[in-house]
C-alpha positions, 0 to 999 in steps of 0.5 A: 704156284704154291701161293696160287694153289693155296689161296685160289681155285676154279676159274679164279685160279685159272685167271690168275695163273694166266696173268702170271704166265703172260707176265713171265712170257712178256718178261722173257720176250723183253730179255730176248729182245735186249739180248739180241739188240745189245748183249750179243753184239760187240763190244758187250759180247766180249764178256763171254770170255769170262764164262767158264763153259762158253768162254773157250768155244767163243774165243776159238770162234773169235780167233777163227774170224780174226784169222780168216779176216786178218788182211782187213787190219793189216799191217796190224797183227791180230793174233801173235804166233797164229801158225803155231798150232801147238800153243793155240787151241784148234781154230783153223778148219779146212772144212767148216762143218768140223767145228763143234756146235757151240763154235759154229753157233758163235761163228755164225753170230759173229759173221752174220754181216760184214759190219759185224766182222769189222766191229769185231776186229775194231773192238779186238784192237780197241781192247788191246787184246792183240797185245803180246802180253795177253798171248799166254792167257789167250792160248791157255783159254783156247785149249780148254775143252772140259770144265771142272767144278768150282771151288770159289766164285766164277769170276774169282776163279777166272781172275786167278787162272787168267790174271792179265786177261781179267785185268784187260776186261776189267779195265774196260767193263769195270766202270759200267753199272753193275748189280751192286752199283744199282743196289747202291743207287736204290739204297741212297734213293731210299735214304734220301726219301726217308731222311728228308724232313721239313727242317732239313735244307736241300744243301744238307740233303745234298751233303748227306747224299754225297757223303753216302755215295762218296766218303762212306762208300769208299770207307766200306770198300776199303774194309771189304777189300781187306776181308776179301784178300784174307785167305780164310774168307776165299776158302769158305765164301763165294758171296760178296764180303761184308764191310763190318762183320769181323773184328778187324773190320770194326777196328779198321772202321775206328781208325778210318773215323779217327783219321778223317776226324783229325783231317777235318779238324785241321781243315776247319781251323784254317782262318780263311774258312771262318767267313764261309761258315754260315750262322744259325739264322742263315741255316734256318732261312735255307730250311726246306719249308722256306725253299718249298714256299719259294718254289710254290710262289714261283710256280704260281707266278708262272701259271698266272703268266701263262693264263694271262697270255692265253688267246683261245676262246672261252668254251660256251654251250653254243660253241660246243654244239657248233664244234660237235656239228663240225666234228667227223664221226669216230671210227669206234665200232661201239660209238652210238650217235642216236641221242634217244638210244643213248638216253634209253641205254642209261635208263634200262639199268635203273628200271631193273633196280628194286629201289626205283619202284619203291613208291609211296603207298597211295601210288600203288595202283598207278605204279603197278599199271605203269609196271605192266607197260614197262615190263613185257611179260608182266601182267596183272589181271586185276590190279585192284586186288593188290591191297598192300605195297609189299605185295606189289613190290614183291611182284615187281621184284620177281619180274626184275629177277626174271629179266636179269636172269634171261638177259644174262643167259642171252649174253652168255650164249652170244659170247660163246658164239663170238659176240655180236657182229655189230659191236655197238650192241650193248647189254641194254639192247638185249634187256630191251627185249623185256623192257619197254621205253615208257616215258612217264616212268621217268616223269617225262612229258609226252612230246608229239609231232605237229601232225600227230597232235593235229590228228589227236585233236581232230578226234577229241573235238566234234566239228558241227559242220562235218558229217561223220556218217556216210550217206545212205544209198538206195537199192537202185544205186547198188544195182547200177554199180553192180551192173557196171562191175559186171560189165553190162553194156545196157545202162538205163 
């Protein structure tokens, strides 16, 4: 928020703030979805036992479900000495409303369906939580109602207070990918990308990765464990221990390297290994450049084989027209099938650019007359009074600015009303209120229909055998016609 306030303002700030809030909401919704689908279902939900605040109420809800459905696991015992209320916390209720809010929420979640109850009982037995050796830790955890402040890390405190229960859960979930393991994978991936060079073969890169994720990681874990068991580290730290921070760890690192070097020397001195060690030329032939070229050649060969086995027809303009004629119209609301309208949409933006009207000086009068045909509101009383190209361009420039300004106002007004009902209406259609489709502005030839062409030719050529004037009528003919119009019965 502070970054946005210092670097943006007005509409730009609101737009970026809305983007950030939408991203946060989408991430929150994704976490909620993951929580509902995976994290709040057994067996993952059993990890709530390690939570200092919610673990005791969760355990009492689990015990209540197991006690009420113990017949489903008979003859197996789910809760040892369950009737001794002095050893266990309160998990048996005659009235379900006597449960606390947290216990009620956990109980409703665990008993949502019969399948959930069966899964809860199955994984309780699968994790050996019904063993007698865990009875003491479970009893002490079920009695916890208030939580004190931590002196050390949450998991370390849980391990100290409930060591058997911690070992039970760790033996199940300890091998799952944790945050530290994911960071380790990312670090190894980064080292691989940085360390790969054209001179390095893939075998060497694989060996480097195996060393980083295997031998090197094991050595670091040994040094971390040495630091973690030290009492002074536990008293003053809550974060993960470093592997090379103290002098003792650095001394241990030297001992590890010397010990592994001696083992490696003993292994490599075995006579049978000499035959498996490649020479320098073999190592060079396995370089990354050679392997990349081999992979590229193989890929090109496969592409040539695929191209040679193709049976589809070559697409020609005639075939494309035929296929287009057989294709059904799209349901896209913005689709325009009229070719003339599509062409006009593409030409309107060009007419509203000053560079389009940057004509040579000898064509000054011709282009000004054409501009009066193109622009609806552009009028020049006497074109001959304009003597220079600069004056003519300035007049056209003002007209272009007028069209863009009022076209923008119309589009903004329609947008505030919810937009056009016909989604195919575009900006060029609105600007057509101010611009006419003049073909010669783009150098197009005027094409007429056959009937129109005959009509034009008939008016441009005089036919000597055709009388273009009406025959003269005398007065008697007019009276005769007039009399008939009046309905006179006597006709002479």
